[in-house]
C-alpha positions as CSV (number, residue, x, y, z in Angstrom):
1,M,60.1,73.4,55.7
2,S,57.6,74.4,58.4
3,I,53.8,74.3,58.0
4,H,51.5,77.1,59.1
5,M,47.9,75.9,58.9
6,N,44.5,77.5,59.3
7,L,41.6,75.0,58.9
8,L,38.0,76.0,59.3
9,T,34.9,74.0,58.7
10,R,31.3,75.0,58.8
11,V,29.2,73.4,61.4
12,G,25.9,71.5,61.3
13,F,23.6,74.0,62.9
14,Y,23.8,76.1,59.7
15,M,21.9,73.3,57.9
16,D,18.8,75.5,57.4
17,Y,20.8,77.6,54.9
18,E,21.2,75.9,51.5
19,D,24.3,77.8,50.6
20,V,26.3,76.6,53.6
21,M,28.0,73.2,53.3
22,L,28.2,70.8,56.2
23,H,31.1,68.6,57.4
24,D,30.1,65.6,55.4
25,D,29.9,67.6,52.1
26,F,33.6,68.2,51.9
27,W,35.5,66.7,54.9
28,S,37.9,63.9,54.1
29,D,39.4,61.7,56.7
30,D,42.1,60.5,54.2
31,V,43.2,64.1,53.6
32,W,43.4,64.8,57.3
33,Q,45.4,61.7,57.9
34,A,47.8,62.7,55.2
35,M,48.2,66.1,56.9
36,C,48.9,64.3,60.2
37,T,51.8,62.5,58.6
38,Q,53.5,65.9,58.3
39,A,52.9,66.7,62.0
40,S,56.6,67.1,62.6
41,R,56.5,70.2,60.3
42,W,53.6,71.9,61.9
43,E,54.7,75.2,63.5
44,R,51.5,77.3,63.7
45,V,48.1,75.8,63.7
46,A,44.6,77.2,63.9
47,L,41.6,74.7,63.9
48,E,38.0,75.7,64.1
49,H,34.9,73.5,64.4
50,L,36.5,70.3,63.2
51,P,34.2,67.2,63.0
52,D,33.8,65.2,66.3
53,G,36.6,62.8,66.9
54,T,39.1,64.4,64.5
55,L,41.4,65.4,67.3
56,R,41.1,62.2,69.3
57,A,44.5,61.2,70.7
58,Q,46.2,58.7,68.4
59,D,48.2,55.6,69.3
60,P,51.1,56.1,69.2
61,P,50.6,59.8,69.8
62,L,51.7,62.2,67.1
63,L,54.9,64.2,67.7
64,F,54.9,68.0,67.1
65,P,58.5,69.1,67.8
66,A,58.2,72.4,65.9
67,L,54.7,73.4,67.0
68,S,54.8,76.7,69.0
69,Q,51.4,78.3,68.3
70,L,48.0,76.6,68.6
71,S,44.5,78.0,68.2
72,L,41.4,75.8,68.8
73,S,37.8,76.8,68.6
74,T,35.2,74.2,69.6
75,R,31.4,74.5,69.6
76,D,30.0,71.1,70.5
77,L,32.8,69.4,72.5
78,D,32.6,69.0,76.2
79,K,36.4,68.5,76.5
80,V,38.9,70.7,74.7
81,P,41.1,68.2,72.8
82,V,44.5,69.5,73.9
83,D,45.7,65.9,74.5
84,F,46.1,65.5,70.7
85,F,48.9,68.0,70.9
86,Q,50.5,66.8,74.2
87,N,53.8,66.0,72.6
88,S,54.6,69.6,71.7
89,P,57.7,70.5,73.8
90,N,58.0,74.0,72.2
91,M,54.4,75.1,72.6
92,R,54.4,78.7,73.7
93,C,51.2,80.3,72.5
94,L,47.7,78.9,73.0
95,S,44.3,80.4,72.1
96,L,41.0,78.6,73.0
97,S,37.4,79.5,72.2
98,T,34.6,77.5,73.7
99,Y,30.9,78.0,73.2
100,H,29.5,76.3,76.3
101,T,30.8,75.2,79.7
102,I,33.4,72.5,79.3
103,A,34.9,69.8,81.4
104,P,37.9,71.0,83.6
105,L,40.7,72.1,81.4
106,V,44.1,70.4,82.0
107,L,47.0,71.4,79.9
108,P,50.0,69.1,79.2
109,S,52.6,69.5,81.9
110,S,55.4,69.8,79.3
111,W,54.0,73.1,77.9
112,R,55.7,76.3,78.9
113,L,53.1,78.8,77.7
114,T,54.1,82.5,77.4
115,T,50.8,83.6,75.8
116,L,47.3,82.4,76.7
117,T,44.0,83.6,75.2
118,L,40.7,82.2,76.5
119,K,37.3,83.0,75.2
120,C,34.3,81.4,77.0
121,G,31.0,81.9,75.3
122,E,30.1,83.9,72.2
123,G,28.7,87.2,71.1
124,E,29.9,90.7,72.0
125,M,26.8,91.2,74.1
126,G,27.1,87.8,75.7
127,Q,24.2,86.0,74.0
128,T,25.8,82.7,75.0
129,R,27.8,82.5,78.1
130,A,30.1,79.8,79.3
131,S,31.7,79.5,82.7
132,L,35.3,80.3,83.2
133,A,35.5,78.1,86.3
134,P,36.7,74.9,84.5
135,C,39.7,76.9,83.1
136,V,40.8,78.7,86.2
137,Q,43.2,76.0,87.5
138,A,44.7,75.7,84.1
139,I,45.4,79.5,84.0
140,L,47.0,79.4,87.4
141,A,49.2,76.4,86.4
142,C,50.7,78.6,83.7
143,S,51.9,81.2,86.2
144,P,55.7,80.5,86.1
145,T,56.1,81.4,82.4
146,L,53.0,83.3,81.3
147,E,53.8,86.8,79.9
148,Y,50.5,87.6,78.1
149,L,47.0,86.7,79.4
150,H,43.7,87.6,77.6
151,V,40.5,86.2,79.1
152,T,36.9,86.8,77.9
153,A,34.3,85.2,80.2
154,L,31.1,87.3,80.7
155,G,29.8,87.3,84.2
156,F,32.7,85.5,85.9
157,R,32.3,86.3,89.6
158,L,34.0,85.3,92.9
159,S,31.8,85.0,95.9
160,R,34.6,86.0,98.2
161,L,38.2,87.1,98.1
162,P,40.8,84.2,98.2
163,Q,43.3,84.1,101.1
164,N,46.2,83.7,98.7
165,A,47.0,84.9,95.2
166,T,49.1,82.9,92.7
167,V,52.3,84.8,91.6
168,F,52.8,85.3,87.9
169,P,56.4,86.6,87.9
170,A,56.7,87.0,84.1
171,L,53.2,88.4,83.4
172,E,53.4,91.8,81.6
173,D,50.2,92.2,79.7
174,L,46.7,91.4,81.2
175,I,43.4,91.8,79.3
176,L,40.2,90.8,81.1
177,V,36.8,91.1,79.3
178,G,33.9,90.4,81.7
179,A,36.3,88.5,83.9
180,C,37.8,91.2,86.1
181,H,37.3,89.1,89.2
182,L,40.2,86.9,88.0
183,C,42.4,89.7,89.2
184,A,41.8,88.6,92.8
185,L,43.5,85.3,92.0
186,I,46.6,86.8,90.5
187,S,49.7,88.6,91.8
188,A,51.7,90.2,89.0
189,P,54.5,92.3,90.3
190,N,56.0,92.9,86.8
191,L,52.8,93.8,85.1
192,V,53.3,96.6,82.4
193,E,49.9,96.8,80.7
194,A,46.3,96.1,82.0
195,C,42.9,96.3,80.4
196,L,39.6,95.8,82.2
197,D,36.6,95.7,79.9
198,A,33.0,95.2,81.1
199,S,31.4,96.8,78.0
200,S,29.7,93.6,76.8
201,M,27.8,93.1,80.0
202,P,26.8,96.6,81.3
203,S,25.3,95.9,84.7
204,P,25.5,97.2,88.3
205,V,27.1,93.8,89.3
206,T,30.3,95.1,87.7
207,A,30.7,97.6,90.5
208,S,33.2,95.3,92.3
209,D,35.5,94.8,89.2
210,L,37.8,97.7,90.0
211,M,38.0,96.7,93.6
212,M,39.3,93.3,92.4
213,F,41.9,95.0,90.3
214,E,42.9,97.2,93.3
215,Y,43.2,94.0,95.4
216,M,45.6,92.6,92.8
217,V,47.7,95.7,92.8
218,T,48.0,95.5,96.5
219,K,49.0,91.8,96.3
220,S,51.5,92.7,93.6
221,S,53.6,95.1,95.7
222,G,51.8,98.0,94.0
223,C,52.6,96.9,90.4
224,P,55.6,99.3,90.3
225,K,56.2,98.6,86.5
226,L,52.6,99.2,85.4
227,E,52.6,101.9,82.7
228,S,49.3,101.5,80.9
229,L,45.8,101.0,82.2
230,S,42.6,100.9,80.2
231,L,39.2,100.9,81.9
232,R,36.1,100.3,79.7
233,N,32.7,100.5,81.4
234,V,34.1,99.3,84.7
235,Q,31.5,100.6,87.2
236,Q,32.7,102.4,90.3
237,T,32.1,105.6,92.2
238,P,34.5,108.4,91.4
239,D,36.2,108.5,94.8
240,L,37.1,104.8,94.6
241,V,38.4,105.2,91.0
242,I,40.7,108.0,92.2
243,R,41.7,105.9,95.2
244,C,42.7,103.0,93.0
245,L,44.7,105.3,90.6
246,R,46.6,106.8,93.5
247,R,48.0,103.3,94.1
248,I,49.6,103.3,90.6
249,P,51.9,106.4,90.3
250,S,53.9,104.6,87.6
251,L,51.2,105.0,85.0
252,T,52.2,106.8,81.8
253,H,49.0,106.0,79.8
254,L,45.4,106.0,81.1
255,S,42.3,105.2,79.0
256,V,38.8,105.6,80.6
257,I,35.8,104.8,78.5
258,D,32.2,104.8,79.8
259,N,29.3,102.6,78.7
260,D,30.8,102.0,75.3
261,G,28.5,104.8,73.9
262,Y,25.3,103.6,75.5
263,E,23.3,105.5,78.0
264,I,22.5,103.3,81.0
265,P,20.7,104.8,83.9
266,N,21.9,104.6,87.5
267,F,25.4,103.6,86.7
268,N,28.5,104.8,88.4
269,T,30.5,106.5,85.6
270,I,34.2,106.3,85.8
271,A,34.9,109.1,83.3
272,S,33.6,111.8,85.6
273,M,34.0,115.4,86.4
274,E,35.5,114.3,89.8
275,L,38.2,112.4,87.9
276,V,39.0,115.4,85.7
277,R,39.4,117.6,88.8
278,A,41.6,115.0,90.5
279,L,43.8,115.0,87.4
280,T,44.1,118.8,87.5
281,R,47.5,119.7,89.1
282,K,47.3,122.0,92.0
283,P,49.4,122.3,95.2
284,S,47.2,119.8,97.0
285,S,47.2,117.1,94.3
286,R,50.4,117.5,92.3
287,K,51.6,114.0,93.0
288,F,48.5,112.3,91.5
289,L,49.7,110.3,88.5
290,P,53.0,112.2,88.2
291,N,54.3,110.2,85.2
292,L,51.1,110.5,83.1
293,T,52.0,111.5,79.5
294,S,49.0,110.0,77.5
295,L,45.3,110.3,78.5
296,L,42.0,109.2,76.9
297,L,38.7,110.1,78.5
298,Y,35.4,109.2,76.8
299,F,32.3,110.4,78.7
300,N,29.7,108.6,76.6
301,E,29.2,111.6,74.3
302,D,27.8,109.3,71.5
303,D,26.8,111.6,68.7
304,D,27.8,109.7,65.6
305,D,24.5,110.3,63.9
306,E,24.5,114.0,64.4
307,D,25.7,116.4,61.7
308,D,28.8,118.6,62.2
309,Y,26.8,121.8,62.6
310,Y,24.6,120.3,65.3
311,M,27.7,118.9,67.0
312,E,29.4,122.3,67.0
313,N,26.5,124.4,68.2
314,R,24.7,122.1,70.6
315,W,26.4,122.9,73.9
316,D,24.4,122.6,77.0
317,E,25.5,123.9,80.4
318,E,27.0,120.5,81.5
319,D,29.1,120.2,78.3
320,S,30.5,123.8,78.8
321,E,31.4,123.0,82.4
322,L,33.2,119.9,81.4
323,K,35.0,121.6,78.7
324,I,36.2,124.3,81.1
325,A,37.4,121.6,83.5
326,L,39.2,119.8,80.8
327,D,40.9,123.0,79.7
328,K,42.2,123.6,83.3
329,M,43.4,120.0,83.6
330,T,45.3,120.0,80.3
331,M,46.8,123.4,81.0
332,S,47.9,122.3,84.5
333,R,49.8,119.4,82.9
334,S,51.1,121.2,79.8
335,E,54.6,121.6,81.2
336,P,56.9,119.4,83.3
337,Q,57.3,120.4,86.9
338,T,59.5,119.6,89.8
339,T,58.3,119.5,93.4
340,K,60.3,120.9,96.3
341,K,61.4,117.3,97.2
342,G,62.8,116.8,93.7
343,L,59.9,114.7,92.2
344,V,59.6,115.3,88.5
345,L,56.0,115.7,87.2
346,K,55.9,114.8,83.5
347,R,53.9,116.9,81.1
348,L,50.8,115.5,79.3
349,E,51.9,114.9,75.7
350,A,48.7,113.3,74.3
351,F,45.0,113.8,75.2
352,K,41.9,112.6,73.5
353,T,38.2,113.0,74.5
354,D,34.7,112.9,73.1
355,C,33.5,116.0,75.0
356,R,31.5,118.1,72.6
357,G,33.3,121.3,71.6
358,Y,36.7,120.2,73.0
359,Y,39.5,120.4,70.4
């Protein structure tokens, strides 16, 4: 019988709160050792904030022949204790959360990961940041087999573009939160879905994020299988956003969200009137995103606290202009079309926006 285990302990820095127990109040080394005697049955394991030394490699090393999914969250460790699980020949899915910069991460050579999730630092707004740099080589080492990659690392930047990119032939799903510069290190010719999210660190420094993604697309033979792209608060001028999207005619779903509902001055908004006009089919631009069937555009119309009457009746000139432009765009894509050269232009089947007054 296989074992699926989730083990979470509270950590010492909560000691100021009387109702929160510390490790020593309930942790038992004897119970842990008894659990380890069943290591051959472990199949899915999630461990969070275990006492120091708990995952120290044993002699002889434990064997985990059934273990395929591992989740580790460490707060005070300088080195992620993956060596404890080195004898896991069927390891496929790994999730790591670290709360400060760690020593260089080296994964066991026997692992053939298909799914990798890394979170460096904590807090949605990045109160505590941890460098992704010690993990980069470990990510690249997974390139032959990796199918899903999700990285959160606020503020990860590259000072210059690399000369070569590492090919990830199996990568289909890529999610980067605050770590969009990682794109420049990756070639993913079979990518199907991509999400770039800079919402947790709104800053003009994110202006190069989309350029890094565009660089990856170029290095990946145009990502011919890319169907879904989500951009959240990725700062760039409208003309460069449109240029990037022109490189991905295979897209069937596009999601663009600006500033996560926060008004930030002097930012380049990617959900713009210019983008709406570019999406509007006319003789000069019919080939722009010909396969698009699903579209989400959020323009930072954050009115959650306003009542329905105010929402319905407060239209300023800018909102009215945007609504008219959206009407033209959706109407132009309401029916499938065929160009003179036989290119089929699919119709827009689903559209969602936060533009006031648009239904």
